[in-house]
C-alpha atoms as a printed R data frame, in Angstrom:
    type eleno elety resid chain resno      x        y      z
1   ATOM     1    CA   MET     A     1  1.197 -166.743 84.571
2   ATOM     2    CA   VAL     A     2  4.536 -167.425 82.891
3   ATOM     3    CA   LYS     A     3  6.073 -164.606 80.915
4   ATOM     4    CA   GLN     A     4  7.666 -165.446 77.602
5   ATOM     5    CA   PRO     A     5 11.158 -164.093 76.999
6   ATOM     6    CA   VAL     A     6 11.119 -161.119 74.696
7   ATOM     7    CA   SER     A     7 13.697 -160.798 71.957
8   ATOM     8    CA   VAL     A     8 15.225 -157.345 72.049
9   ATOM     9    CA   GLY     A     9 17.575 -157.616 69.105
10  ATOM    10    CA   ILE     A    10 18.521 -154.703 66.939
11  ATOM    11    CA   GLU     A    11 16.269 -155.969 64.173
12  ATOM    12    CA   ARG     A    12 13.257 -155.385 66.417
13  ATOM    13    CA   ALA     A    13 14.176 -151.889 67.453
14  ATOM    14    CA   THR     A    14 11.771 -149.324 66.135
15  ATOM    15    CA   VAL     A    15 11.999 -145.590 65.783
16  ATOM    16    CA   PRO     A    16  8.833 -143.619 66.357
17  ATOM    17    CA   SER     A    17  7.153 -142.855 63.094
18  ATOM    18    CA   ILE     A    18  7.727 -139.302 61.978
19  ATOM    19    CA   ARG     A    19  5.953 -138.209 58.841
20  ATOM    20    CA   SER     A    20  7.995 -136.665 56.050
21  ATOM    21    CA   GLY     A    21  8.612 -132.979 56.539
22  ATOM    22    CA   GLU     A    22  8.541 -133.386 60.308
23  ATOM    23    CA   ASP     A    23 12.064 -134.682 60.746
24  ATOM    24    CA   PRO     A    24 13.546 -133.078 63.901
25  ATOM    25    CA   ILE     A    25 16.926 -132.790 62.174
26  ATOM    26    CA   GLN     A    26 15.547 -129.984 59.999
27  ATOM    27    CA   TYR     A    27 15.301 -127.851 63.165
28  ATOM    28    CA   LEU     A    28 18.859 -128.588 64.311
29  ATOM    29    CA   ASP     A    29 20.243 -125.217 63.205
30  ATOM    30    CA   GLU     A    30 17.817 -123.213 65.366
31  ATOM    31    CA   VAL     A    31 18.395 -125.519 68.326
32  ATOM    32    CA   VAL     A    32 22.204 -125.227 68.076
33  ATOM    33    CA   ARG     A    33 22.080 -121.439 67.594
34  ATOM    34    CA   TYR     A    34 19.877 -120.995 70.655
35  ATOM    35    CA   ALA     A    35 21.967 -123.352 72.803
36  ATOM    36    CA   TYR     A    36 25.199 -121.682 71.692
37  ATOM    37    CA   ALA     A    37 23.844 -118.225 72.495
38  ATOM    38    CA   ARG     A    38 22.925 -119.399 75.989
39  ATOM    39    CA   LEU     A    39 25.981 -121.550 76.721
40  ATOM    40    CA   GLY     A    40 28.781 -119.776 74.851
41  ATOM    41    CA   SER     A    41 30.436 -123.064 73.921
42  ATOM    42    CA   ARG     A    42 29.979 -124.762 70.564
43  ATOM    43    CA   GLU     A    43 30.675 -128.208 72.046
44  ATOM    44    CA   ASP     A    44 28.164 -127.773 74.859
45  ATOM    45    CA   ALA     A    45 25.600 -126.414 72.395
46  ATOM    46    CA   GLU     A    46 26.035 -129.447 70.153
47  ATOM    47    CA   ASP     A    47 25.708 -131.793 73.146
48  ATOM    48    CA   VAL     A    48 22.476 -130.112 74.207
49  ATOM    49    CA   ALA     A    49 21.196 -130.130 70.617
50  ATOM    50    CA   MET     A    50 21.794 -133.867 70.349
51  ATOM    51    CA   GLU     A    51 19.859 -134.409 73.579
52  ATOM    52    CA   VAL     A    52 16.988 -132.354 72.158
53  ATOM    53    CA   ILE     A    53 16.968 -134.218 68.839
54  ATOM    54    CA   HIS     A    54 17.119 -137.531 70.709
55  ATOM    55    CA   ALA     A    55 14.119 -136.465 72.806
56  ATOM    56    CA   ALA     A    56 12.305 -135.396 69.633
57  ATOM    57    CA   PHE     A    57 12.886 -138.805 68.057
58  ATOM    58    CA   ARG     A    58 11.736 -140.533 71.236
59  ATOM    59    CA   PHE     A    59  8.529 -138.521 71.256
60  ATOM    60    CA   GLY     A    60  8.217 -138.132 67.494
61  ATOM    61    CA   ARG     A    61  4.470 -138.454 67.418
62  ATOM    62    CA   ASP     A    62  4.213 -135.369 69.641
63  ATOM    63    CA   LEU     A    63  6.279 -133.380 67.137
64  ATOM    64    CA   SER     A    64  3.951 -134.277 64.286
65  ATOM    65    CA   ARG     A    65  1.004 -132.879 66.270
66  ATOM    66    CA   LYS     A    66  2.632 -129.554 67.098
67  ATOM    67    CA   GLN     A    67  1.475 -126.478 65.253
68  ATOM    68    CA   ASN     A    68  4.968 -124.931 65.522
69  ATOM    69    CA   PRO     A    69  7.643 -127.650 65.897
70  ATOM    70    CA   THR     A    70 10.449 -125.077 66.187
71  ATOM    71    CA   LEU     A    71  8.762 -123.499 69.177
72  ATOM    72    CA   TYR     A    72  8.285 -126.925 70.739
73  ATOM    73    CA   LEU     A    73 11.934 -127.917 70.216
74  ATOM    74    CA   ILE     A    74 13.266 -124.589 71.512
75  ATOM    75    CA   GLY     A    75 11.128 -125.150 74.612
76  ATOM    76    CA   ILE     A    76 12.857 -128.496 75.131
77  ATOM    77    CA   THR     A    77 16.201 -126.804 74.454
78  ATOM    78    CA   ARG     A    78 15.544 -124.168 77.125
79  ATOM    79    CA   ARG     A    79 15.041 -126.910 79.708
80  ATOM    80    CA   LYS     A    80 18.095 -128.875 78.518
81  ATOM    81    CA   VAL     A    81 20.245 -125.717 78.689
82  ATOM    82    CA   ALA     A    82 19.021 -125.044 82.231
83  ATOM    83    CA   ASP     A    83 19.883 -128.637 83.186
84  ATOM    84    CA   HIS     A    84 23.300 -128.295 81.553
85  ATOM    85    CA   LEU     A    85 24.049 -125.042 83.395
86  ATOM    86    CA   ARG     A    86 22.904 -126.560 86.687
87  ATOM    87    CA   ASN     A    87 25.106 -129.621 86.149
88  ATOM    88    CA   ARG     A    88 28.086 -127.485 85.099
89  ATOM    89    CA   THR     A    89 27.799 -125.473 88.317
90  ATOM    90    CA   LYS     A    90 27.529 -128.637 90.414
91  ATOM    91    CA   GLN     A    91 30.531 -130.264 88.723
92  ATOM    92    CA   ARG     A    92 32.990 -127.412 88.974
93  ATOM    93    CA   GLY     A    93 31.599 -125.304 91.824
94  ATOM    94    CA   ALA     A    94 29.655 -122.073 91.754
95  ATOM    95    CA   LYS     A    95 32.587 -119.619 91.809
96  ATOM    96    CA   THR     A    96 34.974 -121.559 89.584
97  ATOM    97    CA   VAL     A    97 36.132 -120.107 86.288
98  ATOM    98    CA   SER     A    98 35.765 -122.326 83.231
99  ATOM    99    CA   ILE     A    99 37.987 -122.261 80.184
100 ATOM   100    CA   ASP     A   100 34.760 -122.159 78.128
101 ATOM   101    CA   ASP     A   101 33.928 -118.738 79.571
102 ATOM   102    CA   PRO     A   102 34.362 -116.253 76.699
103 ATOM   103    CA   SER     A   103 35.604 -113.554 79.085
104 ATOM   104    CA   VAL     A   104 38.530 -115.731 80.246
105 ATOM   105    CA   LEU     A   105 40.177 -116.396 76.907
106 ATOM   106    CA   THR     A   106 40.803 -114.013 74.081
107 ATOM   107    CA   THR     A   107 42.653 -115.189 71.036
108 ATOM   108    CA   PRO     A   108 45.005 -112.574 69.611
109 ATOM   109    CA   THR     A   109 44.717 -114.031 66.110
110 ATOM   110    CA   GLU     A   110 40.977 -113.444 66.034
111 ATOM   111    CA   PRO     A   111 39.846 -109.885 65.254
112 ATOM   112    CA   ASP     A   112 37.687 -108.341 67.947
113 ATOM   113    CA   THR     A   113 34.208 -108.145 66.460
114 ATOM   114    CA   GLY     A   114 32.501 -107.208 69.702
115 ATOM   115    CA   LEU     A   115 31.108 -110.709 70.138
116 ATOM   116    CA   SER     A   116 32.821 -111.256 73.497
117 ATOM   117    CA   GLU     A   117 31.579 -107.839 74.676
118 ATOM   118    CA   LEU     A   118 28.068 -108.684 73.521
119 ATOM   119    CA   MET     A   119 28.210 -112.052 75.306
120 ATOM   120    CA   GLN     A   120 29.384 -110.330 78.508
121 ATOM   121    CA   ALA     A   121 26.630 -107.726 78.212
122 ATOM   122    CA   LEU     A   122 24.039 -110.474 77.671
123 ATOM   123    CA   ASP     A   123 25.425 -112.395 80.657
124 ATOM   124    CA   ALA     A   124 24.906 -109.298 82.821
125 ATOM   125    CA   LEU     A   125 21.175 -109.299 82.043
126 ATOM   126    CA   PRO     A   126 18.607 -111.189 84.112
127 ATOM   127    CA   GLU     A   127 18.099 -114.663 82.648
128 ATOM   128    CA   LEU     A   128 14.591 -114.091 81.319
129 ATOM   129    CA   GLN     A   129 15.543 -110.819 79.596
130 ATOM   130    CA   ARG     A   130 18.569 -112.496 78.017
131 ATOM   131    CA   ASP     A   131 16.388 -115.390 76.922
132 ATOM   132    CA   VAL     A   132 13.742 -113.257 75.220
133 ATOM   133    CA   LEU     A   133 16.387 -111.188 73.402
134 ATOM   134    CA   ILE     A   134 18.020 -114.352 72.064
135 ATOM   135    CA   LEU     A   135 14.661 -115.805 71.038
136 ATOM   136    CA   LYS     A   136 13.643 -112.580 69.288
137 ATOM   137    CA   TYR     A   137 16.833 -111.498 67.564
138 ATOM   138    CA   LEU     A   138 18.767 -114.715 67.063
139 ATOM   139    CA   ILE     A   139 16.034 -117.284 66.513
140 ATOM   140    CA   GLY     A   140 13.529 -114.810 65.047
141 ATOM   141    CA   PHE     A   141 10.442 -115.682 67.080
142 ATOM   142    CA   SER     A   142  7.539 -113.261 67.259
143 ATOM   143    CA   THR     A   143  6.506 -111.736 70.575
144 ATOM   144    CA   ASN     A   144  3.469 -114.042 70.670
145 ATOM   145    CA   GLU     A   145  5.636 -117.133 70.137
146 ATOM   146    CA   ILE     A   146  8.022 -115.981 72.864
147 ATOM   147    CA   ALA     A   147  5.067 -115.452 75.201
148 ATOM   148    CA   VAL     A   148  3.917 -119.035 74.620
149 ATOM   149    CA   LEU     A   149  7.422 -120.358 75.179
150 ATOM   150    CA   ILE     A   150  8.082 -118.507 78.435
151 ATOM   151    CA   ARG     A   151  4.479 -118.951 79.618
152 ATOM   152    CA   LYS     A   152  3.738 -115.246 79.924
153 ATOM   153    CA   THR     A   153  1.233 -112.953 78.249
154 ATOM   154    CA   PRO     A   154  2.295 -111.227 75.015
155 ATOM   155    CA   LYS     A   155  2.253 -107.915 76.902
156 ATOM   156    CA   ALA     A   156  4.633 -109.318 79.549
157 ATOM   157    CA   ALA     A   157  6.909 -110.757 76.848
158 ATOM   158    CA   ASN     A   158  6.961 -107.390 75.088
159 ATOM   159    CA   SER     A   159  7.816 -105.690 78.371
160 ATOM   160    CA   LEU     A   160 10.687 -108.135 78.927
161 ATOM   161    CA   LEU     A   161 11.974 -107.419 75.430
162 ATOM   162    CA   GLN     A   162 11.838 -103.682 76.044
163 ATOM   163    CA   ARG     A   163 13.632 -103.906 79.400
164 ATOM   164    CA   GLY     A   164 16.192 -106.293 77.897
165 ATOM   165    CA   ARG     A   165 16.952 -103.879 75.064
166 ATOM   166    CA   GLU     A   166 17.274 -100.982 77.509
167 ATOM   167    CA   SER     A   167 19.576 -102.992 79.777
168 ATOM   168    CA   LEU     A   168 21.675 -104.138 76.845
169 ATOM   169    CA   ALA     A   169 22.009 -100.538 75.659
170 ATOM   170    CA   LYS     A   170 23.104  -99.576 79.167
171 ATOM   171    CA   TYR     A   171 25.735 -102.354 79.436
172 ATOM   172    CA   ALA     A   172 27.057 -102.029 75.874
173 ATOM   173    CA   PRO     A   173 25.942  -98.713 74.336
174 ATOM   174    CA   HIS     A   174 28.709  -98.761 71.720
175 ATOM   175    CA   LEU     A   175 27.458 -102.137 70.411
176 ATOM   176    CA   ILE     A   176 23.931 -100.830 69.842
177 ATOM   177    CA   SER     A   177 23.666  -98.824 66.614
178 ATOM   178    CA   ASP     A   178 21.303  -96.219 68.087
179 ATOM   179    CA   ALA     A   179 20.908  -96.678 71.826
180 ATOM   180    CA   SER     A   180 18.599  -93.650 72.068
181 ATOM   181    CA   ALA     A   181 16.090  -95.327 69.712
182 ATOM   182    CA   VAL     A   182 15.799  -98.377 71.961
183 ATOM   183    CA   ARG     A   183 13.168  -96.763 74.152
184 ATOM   184    CA   SER     A   184 10.977  -95.668 71.239
185 ATOM   185    CA   ASN     A   185 11.210  -98.867 69.168
186 ATOM   186    CA   PRO     A   186  9.368 -101.830 70.737
């Protein structure tokens, strides 16, 4: 059997069909915010977001079938962030300081809003606690959505949120408006 040459010109390139209203670009803000909260670098967050959007376009038909596309895309983002962090560690070494690290540089022209302290306090938390806090308070996911995303029960996700809030109050009590209310407010 002789194979015929296939023309692969730009005019034949196709993009997966995505129905209107299901354009992955509309979720870009949530993806960038999540990636930035995890990575601490705007440039790295944008790189990861572009990888996520590219993956969403490649598998566009999957996005149209998802009940909650934001949840689906944040799930992809979590894996891309983990890959990015793994690659960053491999490239520069595990104990090397990066200029992107918010604790290394402080700009005297920028007023201290507590953001660098909050980022350091979040970095001190176990990864899963940090992740659920970001998903809950930055992205705005419900406990049930977080449970689906991290593949835990809603009760386990709620427990992680509670422990994360308690740990955050311990590491940065002056950044929490009422650290004593953390225990009573799930």
